[in-house]
C-alpha positions in Angstrom: 16.2 -16.0 25.4 17.3 -14.0 28.4 16.9 -10.2 28.0 19.8 -8.2 29.4 19.4 -5.9 32.3 19.3 -2.4 30.8 20.4 -0.3 33.8 21.4 3.4 33.4 23.6 2.8 36.4 24.4 0.2 39.0 26.0 0.4 42.4 27.0 -2.0 45.1 26.5 -0.1 48.4 26.5 -0.9 52.1 23.3 -0.6 54.1 24.9 2.4 55.9 25.4 4.2 52.6 29.0 3.6 51.5 29.7 3.0 47.8 31.7 -0.2 47.2 31.5 -0.1 43.4 29.5 1.6 40.6 29.0 1.4 36.9 29.6 3.6 35.1 32.4 4.8 37.4 30.9 8.4 37.2 27.2 8.1 36.7 25.0 11.1 35.9 23.7 10.9 39.5 26.6 11.3 42.1 27.5 7.9 43.6 27.2 9.4 47.1 23.6 10.3 46.5 22.9 6.9 45.0 24.4 5.3 48.1 22.5 7.5 50.6 19.2 7.1 48.9 19.7 3.3 48.5 20.4 3.0 52.2 17.4 5.1 53.0 15.1 3.0 50.7 16.4 -0.2 52.3 15.9 1.1 55.8 12.3 2.3 55.0 11.6 -1.0 53.2 12.8 -3.0 56.2 10.6 -0.9 58.6 7.5 -1.4 56.4 8.2 -5.2 56.0 8.5 -5.5 59.8 5.4 -3.4 60.6 3.3 -5.3 58.0 4.8 -8.7 58.9 5.8 -9.5 55.3 9.1 -11.2 56.2 12.6 -10.3 55.3 13.1 -7.5 52.8 13.9 -8.7 49.3 13.9 -5.4 47.4 12.5 -1.9 47.3 11.3 -0.1 44.1 10.6 3.5 43.5 9.2 4.3 40.0 8.7 7.7 38.4 7.8 9.0 35.0 11.4 8.8 33.8 12.5 5.5 35.2 12.9 3.5 38.4 15.3 2.8 41.2 15.5 -0.8 42.3 17.4 -1.6 45.5 17.9 -5.4 46.1 19.1 -6.6 49.5 22.0 -8.9 48.9 22.5 -9.6 52.6 22.4 -7.7 55.9 25.4 -5.5 54.8 25.1 -5.1 51.0 22.6 -3.6 48.5 22.6 -3.7 44.8 21.1 -0.5 43.4 20.0 -0.2 39.8 18.8 2.9 37.9 16.4 1.5 35.3 15.1 3.4 32.2 11.4 3.9 31.6 9.9 0.8 30.1 12.4 -1.7 31.4 10.7 -5.0 32.2 10.9 -5.8 35.9 10.6 -9.5 35.2 13.5 -9.4 32.8 15.5 -7.3 35.3 15.0 -9.7 38.2 15.9 -12.7 35.9 18.9 -10.9 34.6 20.1 -9.9 38.1 19.6 -13.5 39.4 21.8 -14.9 36.7 24.4 -12.1 36.3 25.0 -11.5 40.0 26.3 -15.0 40.8 30.0 -14.0 40.6 29.4 -10.9 42.8 27.5 -13.0 45.3 30.3 -15.6 45.4 32.9 -12.8 45.9 30.8 -11.5 48.9 30.2 -15.0 50.3 26.4 -14.7 49.8 24.5 -18.0 49.0 21.9 -16.5 46.7 19.2 -13.8 46.2 15.8 -13.9 47.8 14.2 -12.2 44.8 
């Protein structure tokens, strides 16, 4: 049985920090902040991946006491950012994103996720 992704918010953003879509439409954190921080996380993750020779960036994760922010690189232009509640299973999140993001990936013309 596939556990659903329990995200507090989700946003499709560009790698330069522009919001393309978000759910809910007005999350508790302003979408501009989500987009800017997602782009910054991606940029830092790419730099670290390059410096440590770990290959193309798949995702970045920042976790705190109250939850986590997961930013998945969809392609060189698009990121999927998720605000996850404390205790959300990362394995279930990745599996849920892999299956539920297919229509979004098709719309964007992306073959599939690297995660």
